[in-house]
C-alpha positions as CSV (number, residue, x, y, z in Angstrom):
1,M,-81.3,31.3,41.0
2,K,-82.1,28.2,39.1
3,G,-80.6,29.7,36.0
4,R,-77.3,30.2,37.8
5,I,-77.2,26.9,39.7
6,L,-77.7,24.7,36.5
7,P,-74.6,25.9,34.7
8,L,-72.6,25.6,37.9
9,I,-73.7,22.0,38.4
10,I,-72.9,21.2,34.8
11,G,-69.5,22.8,35.2
12,I,-68.8,20.8,38.3
13,L,-69.8,17.5,36.6
14,F,-67.7,18.4,33.6
15,G,-64.7,19.1,35.8
16,I,-65.2,15.8,37.7
17,A,-65.4,13.9,34.3
18,L,-62.3,15.7,33.1
19,V,-60.4,14.8,36.2
20,L,-61.5,11.2,36.0
21,T,-60.5,11.1,32.3
22,V,-57.1,12.6,33.1
23,Q,-56.7,10.1,36.0
24,R,-57.6,7.2,33.7
25,L,-55.1,8.4,31.0
26,D,-52.5,9.0,33.7
27,S,-53.3,5.5,35.1
28,N,-52.7,4.1,31.6
29,R,-49.5,5.9,31.3
30,R,-48.3,4.7,34.7
31,S,-49.1,1.1,33.7
32,L,-46.8,1.4,30.7
33,R,-44.0,3.0,32.6
34,T,-40.8,1.0,32.3
35,K,-37.0,1.5,32.4
36,Y,-34.7,1.8,29.5
37,D,-32.8,-1.2,30.8
38,D,-36.0,-3.2,31.0
39,W,-36.5,-5.3,27.8
40,R,-40.3,-5.3,28.5
41,K,-40.5,-1.9,26.8
42,L,-40.2,-3.4,23.3
43,N,-43.0,-6.0,24.1
44,L,-45.2,-3.3,25.6
45,V,-44.8,-1.0,22.5
46,L,-45.7,-3.8,20.1
47,Q,-48.7,-4.9,22.3
48,T,-49.9,-1.3,22.5
49,V,-49.7,-1.0,18.8
50,D,-51.6,-4.2,18.3
51,E,-54.4,-3.3,20.6
52,N,-54.8,0.4,19.8
53,Y,-53.6,1.2,16.3
54,V,-56.1,2.8,14.0
55,D,-55.8,0.1,11.2
56,T,-55.1,-3.6,11.0
57,V,-51.5,-4.2,11.9
58,D,-49.2,-6.3,9.7
59,R,-47.5,-8.1,12.6
60,K,-44.8,-9.7,10.4
61,K,-43.8,-6.4,8.8
62,V,-43.7,-4.5,12.1
63,T,-41.9,-7.3,14.0
64,D,-39.2,-7.6,11.3
65,A,-38.7,-3.8,11.3
66,A,-38.4,-3.7,15.1
67,V,-35.9,-6.5,15.2
68,S,-33.8,-5.0,12.3
69,A,-33.8,-1.6,14.0
70,A,-32.9,-3.1,17.4
71,L,-29.9,-5.0,15.9
72,A,-28.8,-2.0,13.9
73,A,-28.4,-0.1,17.1
74,L,-25.7,-2.6,18.3
75,D,-23.1,-2.7,15.5
76,P,-22.9,-2.7,11.7
77,H,-22.7,-6.5,11.4
78,S,-25.4,-7.7,13.8
79,V,-28.3,-8.3,11.4
80,Y,-31.7,-9.8,11.0
81,M,-32.3,-11.9,7.9
82,P,-35.8,-12.8,6.6
83,P,-36.2,-16.4,5.4
84,Q,-35.2,-15.8,1.7
85,R,-32.2,-13.7,2.6
86,L,-31.0,-16.2,5.2
87,E,-31.4,-19.1,2.7
88,E,-29.4,-17.2,0.0
89,S,-26.7,-16.3,2.5
90,E,-26.2,-19.8,3.7
91,E,-26.4,-21.2,0.2
92,D,-23.7,-18.8,-1.0
93,L,-21.3,-20.1,1.6
94,S,-22.3,-23.7,1.6
95,G,-20.1,-24.6,-1.4
96,N,-23.0,-25.6,-3.6
97,F,-26.5,-24.5,-4.5
98,S,-29.5,-25.7,-6.5
99,G,-29.7,-24.5,-10.1
100,I,-28.5,-25.4,-13.6
101,G,-24.8,-24.5,-13.3
102,I,-24.0,-21.5,-15.6
103,Q,-22.2,-18.2,-15.2
104,F,-23.3,-15.4,-17.4
105,N,-22.8,-11.7,-18.0
106,V,-25.3,-9.2,-19.5
107,P,-23.1,-7.0,-21.8
108,N,-25.8,-5.7,-24.1
109,D,-29.2,-6.3,-22.6
110,T,-28.9,-10.0,-23.4
111,A,-27.3,-12.5,-21.1
112,I,-24.5,-14.5,-22.5
113,V,-23.1,-17.7,-20.9
114,I,-19.5,-17.2,-19.8
115,E,-19.0,-20.6,-18.3
116,V,-20.9,-23.8,-18.0
117,I,-19.8,-25.3,-14.7
118,P,-18.3,-28.7,-15.1
119,G,-20.5,-31.4,-13.6
120,G,-23.6,-29.2,-13.5
121,P,-27.0,-29.9,-15.1
122,A,-26.5,-27.4,-17.9
123,E,-23.2,-29.0,-19.0
124,K,-24.7,-32.5,-19.0
125,I,-27.5,-31.4,-21.3
126,G,-25.3,-29.6,-23.8
127,M,-25.3,-25.8,-23.0
128,Q,-22.1,-24.0,-24.1
129,A,-20.2,-20.9,-23.4
130,G,-21.4,-18.2,-25.8
131,D,-25.1,-19.3,-25.7
132,R,-27.4,-16.2,-25.4
133,L,-30.3,-16.6,-23.0
134,L,-33.6,-15.7,-24.7
135,K,-36.3,-17.1,-22.4
136,V,-36.7,-18.8,-19.0
137,D,-39.8,-21.0,-19.3
138,D,-42.2,-18.6,-21.0
139,I,-40.6,-15.4,-19.8
140,G,-38.7,-13.4,-22.4
141,I,-35.5,-12.0,-20.8
142,A,-33.5,-10.8,-23.9
143,G,-33.6,-7.2,-25.1
144,V,-36.2,-6.1,-22.6
145,G,-34.1,-4.7,-19.8
146,F,-34.8,-7.7,-17.6
147,P,-32.9,-7.3,-14.2
148,Q,-30.0,-9.6,-13.8
149,D,-30.9,-10.6,-10.3
150,S,-34.4,-11.5,-11.5
151,M,-32.9,-13.8,-14.1
152,V,-30.9,-15.6,-11.4
153,R,-34.0,-16.1,-9.3
154,H,-36.0,-17.5,-12.2
155,I,-33.2,-19.9,-13.3
156,K,-32.3,-21.1,-9.8
157,G,-34.7,-23.4,-7.9
158,P,-35.0,-26.5,-5.8
159,A,-33.1,-29.6,-7.0
160,G,-35.3,-31.9,-9.0
161,T,-37.5,-29.2,-10.4
162,K,-37.5,-28.5,-14.2
163,V,-36.9,-25.3,-16.1
164,T,-36.8,-24.6,-19.8
165,V,-34.0,-22.2,-20.9
166,T,-34.2,-21.1,-24.5
167,V,-30.9,-20.0,-26.0
168,K,-29.6,-18.6,-29.3
169,R,-26.5,-20.3,-30.6
170,D,-25.2,-18.8,-33.9
171,S,-28.4,-18.8,-36.0
172,E,-30.1,-21.6,-34.0
173,V,-32.7,-21.2,-31.3
174,I,-32.5,-24.1,-28.9
175,P,-34.8,-24.9,-25.9
176,F,-33.1,-26.8,-23.2
177,E,-35.3,-28.5,-20.6
178,I,-33.1,-28.9,-17.6
179,T,-33.6,-30.6,-14.3
180,R,-32.1,-28.4,-11.6
181,G,-29.6,-30.1,-9.3
182,R,-26.8,-29.3,-6.9
183,V,-24.1,-27.1,-8.4
184,P,-20.7,-26.7,-6.9
185,A,-19.9,-23.1,-6.0
186,H,-16.1,-22.6,-6.2
187,S,-14.1,-20.3,-4.0
188,V,-10.8,-20.8,-5.8
189,D,-11.4,-18.7,-8.9
190,A,-8.1,-19.4,-10.6
191,A,-4.8,-21.3,-9.9
192,F,-1.8,-21.3,-12.3
193,M,2.0,-21.0,-12.5
194,V,3.4,-17.6,-13.3
195,S,7.0,-18.9,-13.4
196,D,8.9,-22.2,-13.1
197,T,8.7,-21.9,-9.3
198,T,6.0,-19.4,-8.4
199,G,2.3,-20.2,-8.4
200,F,-0.7,-17.8,-8.2
201,L,-4.1,-18.6,-6.6
202,R,-7.1,-16.3,-6.6
203,L,-9.4,-16.9,-3.6
204,S,-12.8,-15.2,-3.7
205,K,-14.4,-16.3,-0.4
206,F,-14.3,-18.7,2.5
207,S,-17.1,-21.2,1.9
208,R,-17.5,-24.7,3.3
209,T,-15.4,-26.2,0.6
210,T,-12.6,-23.6,0.6
211,A,-9.9,-25.5,2.5
212,R,-10.5,-28.6,0.3
213,E,-10.4,-26.6,-2.9
214,F,-7.3,-24.6,-1.8
215,I,-5.2,-27.6,-0.8
216,Q,-6.2,-29.5,-4.0
217,A,-5.2,-26.5,-6.2
218,A,-2.0,-25.8,-4.2
219,L,-0.8,-29.4,-4.3
220,E,-1.4,-29.4,-8.1
221,L,0.8,-26.3,-8.5
222,K,3.4,-27.9,-6.2
223,G,3.4,-30.8,-8.6
224,H,4.4,-28.4,-11.4
225,G,7.4,-27.2,-9.4
226,M,5.9,-24.5,-7.1
227,K,8.2,-23.3,-4.4
228,H,6.4,-20.0,-3.6
229,L,2.7,-19.2,-3.7
230,I,1.0,-15.9,-4.2
231,V,-2.5,-15.9,-2.8
232,D,-4.8,-13.1,-4.0
233,L,-7.2,-12.1,-1.2
234,R,-8.2,-8.8,-2.6
235,D,-12.0,-8.2,-2.3
236,N,-12.4,-11.5,-0.5
237,S,-15.1,-10.5,2.1
238,G,-14.6,-13.6,4.2
239,G,-17.0,-16.3,5.3
240,F,-16.5,-19.3,7.6
241,M,-13.8,-18.8,10.2
242,D,-12.9,-22.5,10.5
243,Q,-11.8,-22.4,6.8
244,A,-9.4,-19.6,7.6
245,L,-8.0,-21.6,10.5
246,Q,-7.5,-24.6,8.2
247,L,-5.7,-22.4,5.5
248,A,-3.4,-20.8,8.2
249,N,-2.7,-24.3,9.6
250,M,-1.4,-25.4,6.1
251,F,1.5,-23.0,6.4
252,L,2.3,-22.7,10.1
253,D,4.4,-24.9,12.4
254,K,3.1,-26.7,15.5
255,D,1.7,-24.5,18.3
256,Q,2.1,-21.3,16.3
257,P,-0.9,-19.0,17.2
258,I,-3.5,-18.3,14.5
259,V,-6.1,-16.1,16.2
260,Y,-8.0,-15.6,19.4
261,M,-11.5,-14.3,20.1
262,D,-12.8,-12.6,23.2
263,G,-16.1,-11.0,24.3
264,L,-18.0,-9.8,27.3
265,H,-20.1,-13.1,27.5
266,R,-17.6,-15.3,25.7
267,K,-14.4,-16.5,27.4
268,R,-11.2,-15.9,25.5
269,E,-10.5,-18.8,23.1
270,D,-7.1,-19.3,21.3
271,F,-6.5,-21.3,18.2
272,Y,-3.1,-22.8,17.3
273,A,-1.6,-24.7,14.3
274,D,-1.2,-28.5,14.7
275,G,2.0,-28.7,12.7
276,R,0.6,-31.1,10.1
277,G,0.1,-28.6,7.3
278,L,1.1,-29.7,3.9
279,L,2.4,-26.3,2.7
280,R,4.9,-25.5,5.5
281,D,7.8,-25.7,3.1
282,V,6.2,-23.3,0.5
283,G,7.0,-19.6,0.5
284,L,3.9,-17.3,0.8
285,T,2.8,-13.9,-0.3
286,L,-0.7,-12.5,0.3
287,L,-2.2,-9.7,-1.8
288,V,-4.6,-7.6,0.2
289,S,-6.8,-4.6,-0.3
290,D,-9.5,-2.5,1.4
291,G,-12.0,-5.2,0.3
292,T,-10.1,-8.0,2.2
293,A,-12.3,-8.7,5.2
294,S,-13.2,-11.1,8.0
295,S,-11.8,-14.6,7.5
296,S,-9.3,-13.2,5.0
297,E,-8.0,-10.9,7.7
298,I,-7.7,-13.7,10.2
299,L,-5.4,-15.5,7.7
300,A,-3.5,-12.4,6.9
301,G,-2.9,-11.5,10.5
302,A,-1.8,-15.0,11.4
303,I,0.7,-15.1,8.5
304,Q,2.1,-11.6,9.3
305,D,2.4,-12.0,13.1
306,N,4.2,-15.3,12.7
307,K,6.5,-13.8,10.1
308,R,5.5,-16.7,7.8
309,G,4.9,-14.6,4.7
310,T,4.7,-11.2,3.2
311,L,1.5,-9.0,2.8
312,V,1.4,-6.8,-0.2
313,G,-1.2,-4.1,-1.1
314,R,-3.2,-1.7,1.1
315,R,-4.8,-1.8,4.5
316,T,-7.6,-4.4,4.8
317,F,-11.3,-3.6,5.6
318,G,-11.2,-4.1,9.3
319,K,-14.1,-6.6,10.0
320,G,-13.1,-8.6,13.0
321,L,-16.4,-9.5,14.7
322,V,-17.6,-13.0,15.6
323,Q,-21.1,-13.5,14.3
324,E,-23.1,-16.2,16.1
325,P,-26.1,-17.5,14.1
326,V,-29.5,-17.8,15.8
327,N,-32.2,-19.3,13.5
328,F,-35.9,-19.3,14.1
329,T,-38.6,-21.8,13.1
330,D,-40.1,-19.5,10.5
331,G,-36.9,-19.7,8.4
332,S,-35.6,-16.3,9.5
333,G,-32.6,-15.7,11.7
334,I,-30.1,-13.3,13.2
335,R,-26.4,-13.0,13.1
336,L,-25.4,-11.6,16.5
337,T,-21.9,-10.2,17.3
338,V,-20.7,-12.1,20.4
339,A,-16.9,-11.5,20.4
340,R,-14.0,-9.8,18.5
341,Y,-11.1,-11.4,16.6
342,Y,-7.5,-10.5,17.6
343,T,-4.3,-11.4,15.8
344,P,-1.7,-13.5,17.6
345,S,0.1,-10.3,18.8
346,G,-3.1,-8.9,20.2
347,R,-4.2,-6.5,17.5
348,C,-8.0,-6.1,17.2
349,I,-9.0,-6.6,13.6
350,Q,-12.2,-4.7,13.9
351,K,-12.3,-1.0,12.9
352,P,-14.2,1.6,14.9
353,Y,-17.9,2.0,14.4
354,T,-18.0,5.5,12.9
355,E,-21.0,7.3,11.4
356,D,-19.6,6.7,7.9
357,Y,-18.6,3.1,8.7
358,M,-20.0,1.6,5.5
359,Y,-18.4,4.3,3.4
360,D,-15.0,4.1,5.0
361,V,-13.4,3.5,1.7
362,Y,-14.3,7.0,0.6
363,K,-12.7,8.4,3.7
364,R,-9.5,6.5,2.8
365,Y,-9.5,8.3,-0.5
366,E,-10.0,11.7,1.1
367,N,-7.4,11.0,3.7
368,G,-4.8,10.0,1.1
369,E,-4.5,6.5,2.5
370,M,-4.8,5.0,-1.0
371,V,-1.7,6.7,-2.3
372,N,0.4,7.4,0.8
373,A,1.6,4.7,3.2
374,D,2.1,7.2,6.1
375,S,-1.7,7.8,6.1
376,M,-2.4,4.2,7.3
377,N,-3.1,3.9,11.0
378,V,-3.3,0.6,12.8
379,A,-5.7,2.2,15.3
380,N,-8.3,2.3,12.5
381,G,-8.4,-1.5,12.4
382,G,-7.6,-3.9,9.6
383,I,-4.3,-5.3,8.8
384,I,-1.5,-3.0,7.5
385,P,0.5,-4.7,4.7
386,D,4.3,-5.2,4.9
387,I,4.7,-3.7,1.4
388,F,2.3,-0.8,0.6
389,V,1.4,-0.3,-3.0
390,P,-0.4,2.9,-3.8
391,M,-3.4,3.0,-6.1
392,D,-2.4,3.8,-9.7
393,T,-4.7,6.5,-11.0
394,T,-2.5,7.5,-14.0
395,K,-3.9,4.9,-16.4
396,V,-7.5,6.1,-16.6
397,E,-8.8,8.9,-18.8
398,S,-12.3,9.7,-20.0
399,F,-12.2,7.2,-22.9
400,Y,-11.6,4.3,-20.5
401,I,-14.3,5.5,-18.1
402,N,-16.9,5.9,-20.8
403,C,-16.1,2.5,-22.4
404,N,-16.7,0.8,-19.0
405,K,-19.9,2.8,-18.4
406,K,-21.2,1.2,-21.6
407,A,-19.6,-2.2,-21.1
408,T,-17.8,-1.7,-24.4
409,P,-14.9,-4.1,-23.7
410,M,-17.3,-6.9,-22.5
411,R,-19.6,-6.4,-25.5
412,F,-16.6,-6.4,-27.9
413,A,-15.3,-9.7,-26.4
414,S,-18.8,-11.2,-26.8
415,A,-19.0,-10.1,-30.4
416,Y,-15.5,-11.3,-31.1
417,F,-16.4,-14.7,-29.7
418,D,-19.4,-15.0,-32.0
419,T,-17.1,-14.9,-35.0
420,H,-14.1,-16.8,-33.6
421,K,-15.8,-19.4,-31.4
422,T,-14.2,-22.4,-33.1
423,E,-10.7,-21.0,-32.8
424,L,-11.0,-19.9,-29.1
425,Q,-12.6,-23.1,-27.9
426,T,-9.7,-25.2,-29.1
427,I,-7.1,-23.2,-27.1
428,D,-6.1,-25.1,-23.9
429,S,-2.7,-23.7,-23.0
430,Y,-1.6,-20.2,-21.9
431,D,1.3,-20.0,-24.3
432,G,-1.1,-20.9,-27.1
433,L,-3.5,-18.3,-26.0
434,L,-0.9,-15.6,-25.9
435,K,0.2,-16.4,-29.5
436,Y,-3.3,-16.3,-30.7
437,L,-4.1,-13.0,-29.0
438,D,-0.9,-11.4,-30.3
439,R,-1.8,-12.1,-33.9
440,A,-5.5,-11.4,-33.5
441,D,-5.2,-7.6,-34.0
442,L,-7.7,-7.0,-31.2
443,E,-6.6,-3.3,-30.8
444,A,-7.8,-2.3,-34.3
445,G,-11.0,-4.3,-33.9
446,F,-11.8,-2.9,-30.5
447,L,-11.3,0.7,-31.6
448,V,-13.6,0.2,-34.6
449,F,-16.2,-1.4,-32.3
450,A,-16.0,1.4,-29.8
451,R,-16.4,4.0,-32.6
452,T,-19.2,2.4,-34.6
453,R,-21.2,0.9,-31.7
454,D,-20.8,3.5,-29.0
455,G,-19.5,6.6,-30.7
456,L,-16.3,6.6,-28.5
457,V,-13.0,7.7,-30.0
458,P,-9.9,8.3,-27.8
459,S,-7.7,11.2,-28.4
460,T,-4.0,10.5,-29.3
461,S,-2.9,11.5,-25.8
462,E,-5.7,9.5,-24.1
463,W,-4.8,6.3,-26.0
464,K,-1.1,6.7,-25.2
465,I,-2.0,6.7,-21.5
466,E,-4.8,4.1,-21.6
467,R,-3.7,1.7,-24.3
468,D,-1.9,-1.0,-22.2
469,Y,-4.5,-0.9,-19.5
470,M,-7.5,-1.0,-21.8
471,M,-6.1,-3.7,-24.1
472,T,-5.1,-5.9,-21.1
473,Q,-8.8,-5.8,-20.1
474,V,-9.9,-6.6,-23.7
475,R,-7.4,-9.5,-24.0
476,A,-8.5,-10.9,-20.6
477,L,-12.2,-10.8,-21.6
478,V,-11.6,-12.5,-24.9
479,G,-9.2,-15.0,-23.4
480,R,-11.9,-16.0,-20.9
481,Y,-13.8,-17.6,-23.8
482,S,-11.0,-20.1,-24.4
483,K,-10.9,-23.4,-22.6
484,L,-8.8,-21.8,-19.9
485,G,-11.7,-19.7,-18.6
486,D,-11.0,-17.7,-15.5
487,N,-7.4,-18.9,-15.4
488,A,-6.8,-17.0,-18.6
489,F,-8.8,-14.0,-17.4
490,Y,-6.8,-13.5,-14.2
491,H,-3.4,-14.5,-15.7
492,L,-3.8,-11.9,-18.5
493,Y,-4.8,-9.2,-16.0
494,L,-1.5,-9.6,-14.1
495,D,0.3,-7.7,-16.9
496,T,-0.9,-4.4,-15.5
497,D,-1.4,-5.3,-11.9
498,T,0.9,-3.1,-9.8
499,V,0.2,-5.0,-6.5
500,Y,1.2,-8.3,-8.2
501,K,4.3,-6.7,-9.7
502,A,5.3,-5.4,-6.3
503,A,4.9,-9.0,-4.9
504,I,7.1,-10.4,-7.7
505,T,9.7,-7.7,-7.2
506,A,9.8,-8.5,-3.5
507,L,10.6,-12.2,-4.3
């Protein structure tokens, strides 16, 4: 009897223990129950991980990941930015940054200075365009595959700190000890006259200094006889909305609407011109593309809806969300979408949030929108231009593609500058540059360079198709080394720019 009772007692006790365990677990589960519309769930999950996870938890890493994931579930532009990224973002749009003040390219595994920014620390100490960067402090960066973004991080730094940049100039190796300082970051890349009465202005972004730069450049062109201005907004991804308002205000009459914004928790707010703009008597054309976004679209929509100018190009990106910054004491922050932008006629600039949102440009290719005006749909967001210009795909063959894969044009321009530095650095007028380039026989030199350095030789049929397009690129890259800098680069590129040519024809 005892032999049968003992196992029974043990079984009963085990059953009781199991029930108690299940009840305890069930009790724990009940204590964590919450609703999907209850924000406590996120805190409960993080708390549970912190108290129960098998290993030590990196709270910063997990918190950042949770915040990023939460914002990503809202829309493509509500984002979390860790301290470094937030600092870089704000610095890029502030209109100035701390550094030494140079622009460089890396055409052949060695960085070469393209421009020494006027007024920057590098210019004051004697660095020149064409200098090749060998070392930053004791770190060798030439010929070792050093990443370009890492070069930038090592060269930049807080104002007042020192950095030694060693360069090669001709046969000389020169170490420059430079005290970093504030460097102006321009948003007007180029501004020049293309005829006696027409000016061209290339605007790359909307930073804190954009309106000031823009009006200064435009008034200078006006002083040279400008009656009509072509503003290139292609690939301008936007920036500060107030700068777009100021630019629109320069061209619009009093009380003409510019834009309005509206959101669930933000009351509709309308913005109007004050009638004091200094360019109201200047004709206006805007060049736009699928890379024209945000503040650029605000300007484009205001000009189009008020029939103040002509938009030429292809449908813009479609980014019309109002991002409100929220910064935290640890240096991080979020950019939260709080409203949408609408053009004066009520068009929502923002495109739909599709699964392939960030790859929308590829869909445009597939749908034929890049070559067919009828494929553009205002319901897809963005601003549809008044004059559509299809993408020209007839100028590119395999030789052109292979040359650009190997940066052959850029490397040729760098090598040409090495042997013609003195001549190029004395050229300070566009007419003088054209005469120089016309007699420089760049075509023969480039083809020899491509063959001997990269083993690239175009067929007769390829060169017939690509010649004008390729040589325009080569001339622009060489011209950039003259005193005209980016003005020469962009001006020369207009020779094969179909969007610009359509704008000129429309005039």
